[in-house]
C-alpha positions in Angstrom: 14.6 17.9 -6.8 16.5 19.8 -4.1 16.6 18.1 -0.7 18.3 18.7 2.7 19.6 15.8 4.6 20.0 16.3 8.3 22.6 14.1 10.1 20.7 13.4 13.4 23.9 12.9 15.4 26.8 15.1 16.5 29.2 12.2 16.8 32.4 12.3 14.7 31.7 8.8 13.5 28.1 8.4 12.5 26.5 5.7 10.5 23.6 8.0 9.8 26.0 10.4 8.2 27.3 7.5 6.0 23.7 6.6 5.1 23.0 10.2 3.9 26.3 10.3 2.1 25.4 7.1 0.3 22.0 8.5 -0.7 23.7 11.7 -1.9 26.2 9.7 -4.1 24.0 6.8 -5.2 20.9 8.7 -6.1 22.5 11.9 -7.5 20.5 11.6 -10.7 17.3 11.5 -8.8 17.9 14.2 -6.1 20.3 17.0 -5.2 21.0 16.3 -1.5 22.6 19.0 0.7 23.9 17.3 3.9 23.5 19.4 7.1 25.6 18.7 10.2 24.4 19.6 13.7 27.6 19.3 15.7 27.7 23.1 16.2 24.1 23.4 17.2 23.9 24.7 20.9 21.8 23.0 23.5 18.4 24.5 23.5 17.8 27.1 26.2 14.9 29.4 25.8 16.5 31.9 28.2 19.4 32.3 25.8 17.9 32.9 22.4 20.2 31.5 19.7 17.7 31.6 16.8 19.6 34.4 15.1 23.0 32.8 15.5 24.9 32.0 12.2 24.6 28.2 12.7 20.8 28.2 13.3 20.1 30.7 10.5 22.3 28.8 8.1 20.4 25.5 8.7 17.0 27.3 8.6 17.8 29.0 5.3 19.0 25.8 3.7 15.7 24.0 4.8 13.6 26.9 3.5 15.3 26.8 0.1 14.7 23.0 -0.3 11.8 21.0 -1.6 11.9 18.6 1.3 14.0 17.3 4.2 15.4 13.8 5.0 16.3 13.3 8.6 18.6 10.4 9.5 18.3 9.6 13.2 20.1 7.0 15.4 18.3 5.7 18.5 19.4 6.8 22.0 17.5 5.3 24.9 14.4 4.6 22.7 14.3 8.1 21.3 16.3 10.6 19.2 19.6 12.1 20.3 19.6 15.3 22.4 21.5 17.2 19.7 18.8 16.5 17.1 16.1 17.4 19.6 17.9 20.7 20.3 18.0 21.5 16.6 14.2 21.0 16.2 13.6 23.0 19.4 15.5 26.0 17.8 13.7 25.5 14.5 10.3 25.8 16.3 11.1 28.5 18.9 10.8 31.8 17.0 11.5 30.6 13.4 9.6 27.8 11.7 11.4 26.6 8.5 9.9 23.1 8.9 6.3 24.3 8.9 4.5 22.6 5.9 7.8 21.1 4.7 7.7 17.5 3.5 10.0 15.3 5.7 11.1 11.8 5.2 12.6 9.9 8.2 15.4 7.3 7.8 17.6 5.8 10.5 20.4 3.4 11.2 21.3 1.6 14.4 23.5 -1.2 15.7 20.6 -3.6 16.4 18.0 -5.3 14.3 15.1 -2.9 15.0 16.9 -0.2 13.1 16.0 3.0 15.1 12.2 2.1 14.9 11.4 3.6 18.3 13.4 6.8 17.6 11.6 7.2 14.3 8.2 6.9 16.0 9.3 9.5 18.5 10.6 11.8 15.8 7.3 11.6 13.9 5.4 12.8 17.0 7.9 15.6 17.5 7.6 16.8 13.9 3.8 16.7 14.1 3.8 19.0 17.2 2.5 22.6 17.2 5.4 25.0 16.3 7.1 22.4 14.1 4.2 21.4 11.9 6.2 19.4 9.4 4.4 17.1 6.9 5.9 13.7 7.4 5.9 11.0 4.7 3.5 8.3 6.1 4.8 4.7 6.2 7.8 3.8 4.1 10.0 3.5 7.1 13.6 2.9 6.2 15.1 1.1 9.2 18.7 0.1 8.6 19.5 -2.4 11.4 22.8 -4.2 12.2 24.5 -1.2 10.7 28.1 -2.2 11.5 27.8 -4.9 8.9 25.7 -2.9 6.4 28.5 -0.9 4.6 31.5 -2.1 2.6 35.0 -0.6 2.7 33.9 2.1 0.3 31.0 3.1 2.5 28.4 1.7 0.1 25.5 -0.4 1.2 26.2 -4.1 0.6 22.7 -5.5 0.2 21.0 -4.8 -3.2 17.6 -5.5 -1.7 18.2 -2.8 0.9 19.3 -0.4 -1.9 16.2 -1.2 -3.9 13.9 -0.5 -0.9 15.6 2.7 -0.2 15.1 3.7 -3.9 11.4 2.9 -3.6 11.1 5.1 -0.4 12.9 8.0 -2.1 10.7 7.7 -5.2 7.6 7.8 -3.1 9.0 10.8 -1.1 9.5 12.7 -4.4 5.9 12.1 -5.4 4.8 13.0 -1.9 6.6 16.3 -2.2 4.7 17.0 -5.5 1.4 16.2 -3.9 2.1 18.5 -0.9 3.2 21.2 -3.2 -0.1 20.9 -5.1 -2.1 21.0 -1.9 -0.3 24.1 -0.7 -0.8 25.8 -4.0 2.8 26.5 -4.6 5.7 25.0 -6.4 8.2 25.1 -3.6 11.9 25.5 -4.5 11.4 23.6 -7.7 10.0 25.3 -10.8 6.4 24.4 -11.6 6.3 22.4 -14.8 3.3 22.5 -17.0 1.6 19.1 -17.5 2.7 17.3 -20.6 0.1 17.0 -23.3 -0.1 13.3 -23.9 0.5 12.2 -27.5 -1.8 9.1 -27.9 -0.4 8.4 -31.4 3.2 7.8 -30.3 4.7 10.3 -32.8 7.8 10.5 -30.6 10.5 8.0 -30.0 12.0 6.4 -26.9 15.1 4.1 -26.5 13.0 1.0 -27.0 10.9 2.2 -30.0 11.2 -0.2 -33.0 11.5 2.0 -36.0 10.6 1.5 -39.6 7.6 -0.8 -38.8 4.1 0.6 -39.2 2.5 0.7 -35.8 -1.0 -0.2 -37.0 0.2 -3.1 -39.2 -1.8 -6.3 -38.2 1.4 -8.3 -38.3 3.4 -5.7 -36.3 4.7 -8.4 -33.9 6.2 -10.5 -36.7 7.6 -7.5 -38.5 9.1 -6.0 -35.3 10.6 -9.4 -34.4 12.3 -9.7 -37.8 13.7 -6.2 -37.3 15.3 -6.6 -33.9 15.9 -10.4 -33.8 14.6 -10.8 -30.2 15.3 -13.7 -27.8 12.8 -16.5 -28.4 11.9 -20.1 -27.3 14.5 -21.5 -24.9 16.8 -18.5 -25.0 17.6 -17.5 -21.5 16.7 -14.0 -20.1 18.5 -12.7 -17.0 16.0 -10.8 -14.8 16.5 -8.9 -11.6 15.6 -11.9 -9.4 16.2 -14.9 -11.6 16.9 -16.4 -15.0 14.1 -17.8 -17.2 13.7 -18.8 -20.8 11.4 -16.8 -23.1 8.9 -19.7 -23.1 8.9 -19.8 -19.3 8.2 -16.0 -19.1 5.5 -16.3 -21.7 3.7 -19.1 -19.9 4.2 -17.4 -16.5 2.5 -14.3 -17.7 -0.3 -16.2 -19.4 -1.0 -18.1 -16.1 -1.6 -14.9 -14.2 -5.2 -14.8 -12.8 -5.8 -11.5 -14.4 -5.7 -9.7 -17.8 -2.4 -7.9 -18.2 -1.7 -5.1 -20.7 1.5 -3.1 -21.1 1.8 0.3 -22.8 5.2 2.1 -22.9 6.0 5.7 -22.0 5.6 6.6 -25.7 1.9 5.5 -25.4 2.4 2.5 -27.6 0.4 -0.7 -26.8 3.0 -3.5 -26.8 1.6 -6.6 -25.1 -1.3 -8.4 -23.5 -1.2 -11.8 -21.9 -4.6 -13.4 -22.4 -5.2 -16.4 -24.6 -8.9 -16.2 -24.3 -11.1 -15.2 -27.3 -11.7 -11.4 -27.2 -15.4 -11.8 -26.5 -14.6 -13.8 -23.3 -12.3 -11.2 -21.9 -13.2 -8.4 -19.5 -11.6 -6.0 -21.9 -11.3 -7.2 -25.4 -7.9 -7.5 -27.0 -7.0 -8.7 -30.5 -3.8 -10.3 -31.7 -3.3 -7.7 -34.4 -3.4 -4.8 -31.9 0.1 -5.0 -30.2 2.2 -2.2 -31.7 -0.7 0.2 -32.1 -0.5 3.7 -30.6 -3.0 4.1 -27.8 -4.9 6.6 -29.9 -5.7 3.9 -32.5 -7.1 1.7 -29.8 -9.7 4.1 -28.6 -12.7 6.0 -30.1 -12.0 9.7 -30.4 -14.5 10.6 -27.7 -12.5 8.7 -25.1 -9.2 10.4 -25.8 -9.6 13.1 -23.2 -10.2 10.5 -20.5 -7.2 8.4 -21.7 -4.9 11.4 -21.5 -6.2 12.2 -18.0 -5.3 8.7 -16.7 -1.9 8.7 -18.3 -1.1 12.2 -17.0 -2.0 11.2 -13.5 0.5 8.3 -13.6 3.3 10.0 -15.6 3.3 13.0 -13.2 3.2 10.9 -10.1 0.0 12.5 -8.9 -1.3 8.9 -8.5 0.6 5.7 -8.6 -2.5 3.7 -9.5 -5.9 4.6 -10.9 -8.7 2.0 -10.2 -12.1 1.8 -11.9 -14.9 -0.6 -11.1 -16.8 -1.7 -14.1 -20.3 -3.0 -13.1 -21.4 -4.0 -16.6 -20.1 -7.6 -16.3 -23.1 -8.7 -14.2 -24.0 -9.0 -10.6 -22.0 -12.1 -10.0 -18.7 -10.3 -10.7 -16.8 -7.3 -9.3 -14.4 -6.4 -12.1 -11.8 -3.8 -11.4 -9.5 -2.1 -14.0 -6.2 -1.1 -12.4 -3.8 1.3 -14.2 -0.4 1.3 -12.4 2.6 3.4 -13.3 5.8 1.5 -14.1 9.1 3.3 -13.1 12.7 2.4 -13.4 15.2 2.3 -10.5 15.7 6.1 -10.8 12.0 6.9 -10.7 11.6 7.6 -14.4 8.2 6.8 -15.9 8.3 3.7 -18.2 4.7 3.0 -19.0 1.5 1.5 -17.7 0.8 -1.9 -16.2 -3.0 -2.4 -16.7 -4.4 -5.4 -14.9 -8.0 -6.4 -14.9 -9.6 -8.9 -12.6 -12.8 -10.1 -11.0 -12.1 -9.8 -7.3 -15.4 -11.3 -6.2 -14.1 -14.9 -6.0 -11.3 -13.8 -3.8 -13.7 -11.8 -1.5 -16.1 -14.8 -1.4 -13.2 -17.2 -0.5 -12.0 -14.8 2.3 -15.5 -14.6 3.7 -15.9 -18.4 3.6 -12.5 -19.0 5.3 -13.1 -16.4 8.1 -16.8 -16.9 8.6 -17.3 -13.1 8.2 -20.1 -11.5 6.3 -20.6 -8.3 4.3 -23.1 -6.0 5.9 -25.0 -3.0 4.7 -27.4 -2.3 1.9 -27.8 -4.1 -1.4 -24.6 -4.5 -3.3 -22.5 -3.4 -0.3 -19.2 -3.5 -2.1 -19.6 -1.6 -5.3 -22.6 0.6 -4.5 -23.7 -0.1 -8.1 -27.3 -0.6 -7.1 -28.0 3.1 -7.3 -30.7 4.0 -9.7 -28.4 5.8 -12.1 -26.0 2.8 -12.3 -23.0 5.0 -12.8 -19.6 3.4 -13.0 -17.8 3.6 -9.7 -14.4 5.4 -9.7 -13.8 5.7 -6.0 -10.0 6.1 -6.1 -9.4 8.6 -8.9 -12.4 10.7 -8.2 -12.6 11.3 -11.9 -16.4 11.3 -11.8 -16.4 14.7 -10.1 -17.6 17.6 -12.2 -14.2 19.2 -12.5 -12.5 16.1 -14.0 -13.1 13.9 -17.0 -14.7 10.6 -16.1 -12.6 7.7 -17.4 -14.6 5.2 -19.3 -14.2 1.4 -19.4 -10.6 0.3 -20.3 -9.4 3.9 -20.6 -5.7 3.2 -21.2 -5.2 0.1 -23.4 -8.6 0.4 -24.9 -8.3 -2.6 -27.2 -12.0 -3.2 -26.8 -12.7 -0.5 -29.4 -11.7 -2.9 -32.2 
């Protein structure tokens, strides 16, 4: 992914430059960031047209050749610096390289608010006629108290800050892909054909346990003997703590929802419920972990399963939600399929979580004294005569897309 990073300051010593340089260095496997300086940009003056000057043309061409732009702005008197404003004026005077270009805003300042007011001002400027940039909504990266934020090697000190920055960048990359699809073009990045999902896990990833038959009813026991995993009171170091295997197991079992994990090779590896299958919202059986997803589904559902996975793997959607009204009028059961990605944005698999949200909604209404208003079954709309399953997020019920069926990803209910 080829991006341009604009240093929003013409100062010799700029923390916003350091921030972009950190992004360029730390996330070089995720993006190729070309840092643009604005110290040679002249003050905007429409009576002295500089749009064809080498400095303006160079910046414009670098933006046009990119997939997206990151602007790092400090805050001067509650707004952006004059130098950055002049650049945007030139880039919207007679040339328009930012038009329909995805833009992400970041910023650093000396104080705790972290350039929040400058970023708000910059959003309004980028949305104005003549500029017409497409700015990533939300995901504001506000680096406050910047004098203490970097170490001697100009790296950010706080791991939580780095993790949040990674999340913002990952969302920006997916945002760029969505904008590219809407514009009907591939941008500067080559358009890649969608991957044909292999539901029978014929491939192999780093975590695949080989030489164990995936459909073996005792796959868990055989796989455990093969890899000798941590068990019982063995400690496991996690990103935010240390737990024993027993603690992790009980922690996951205690979740007020049914959890299922399938990896990026489309192999069903885990579910957390201890309930009998017939008492679950989506039936799971102890002998099913290890199965490829294709073995967990009837053949006629495979097209829908592939659609859901491709949405998540490609980043077109971070989460697909499907309401299943077949559990009775006293429940509102939602199947959620959420993409799991590593710190560099690589797809790792699917976190499917299923829960009845009605008790939570009822509790909220009781606590606040509010009421649901509207027609019968105001939440789900499932009272329509055709009783079709709702799929309000993915839109997969439209005529031009396959309609995912119940439990479309893990599909252990097909036992």
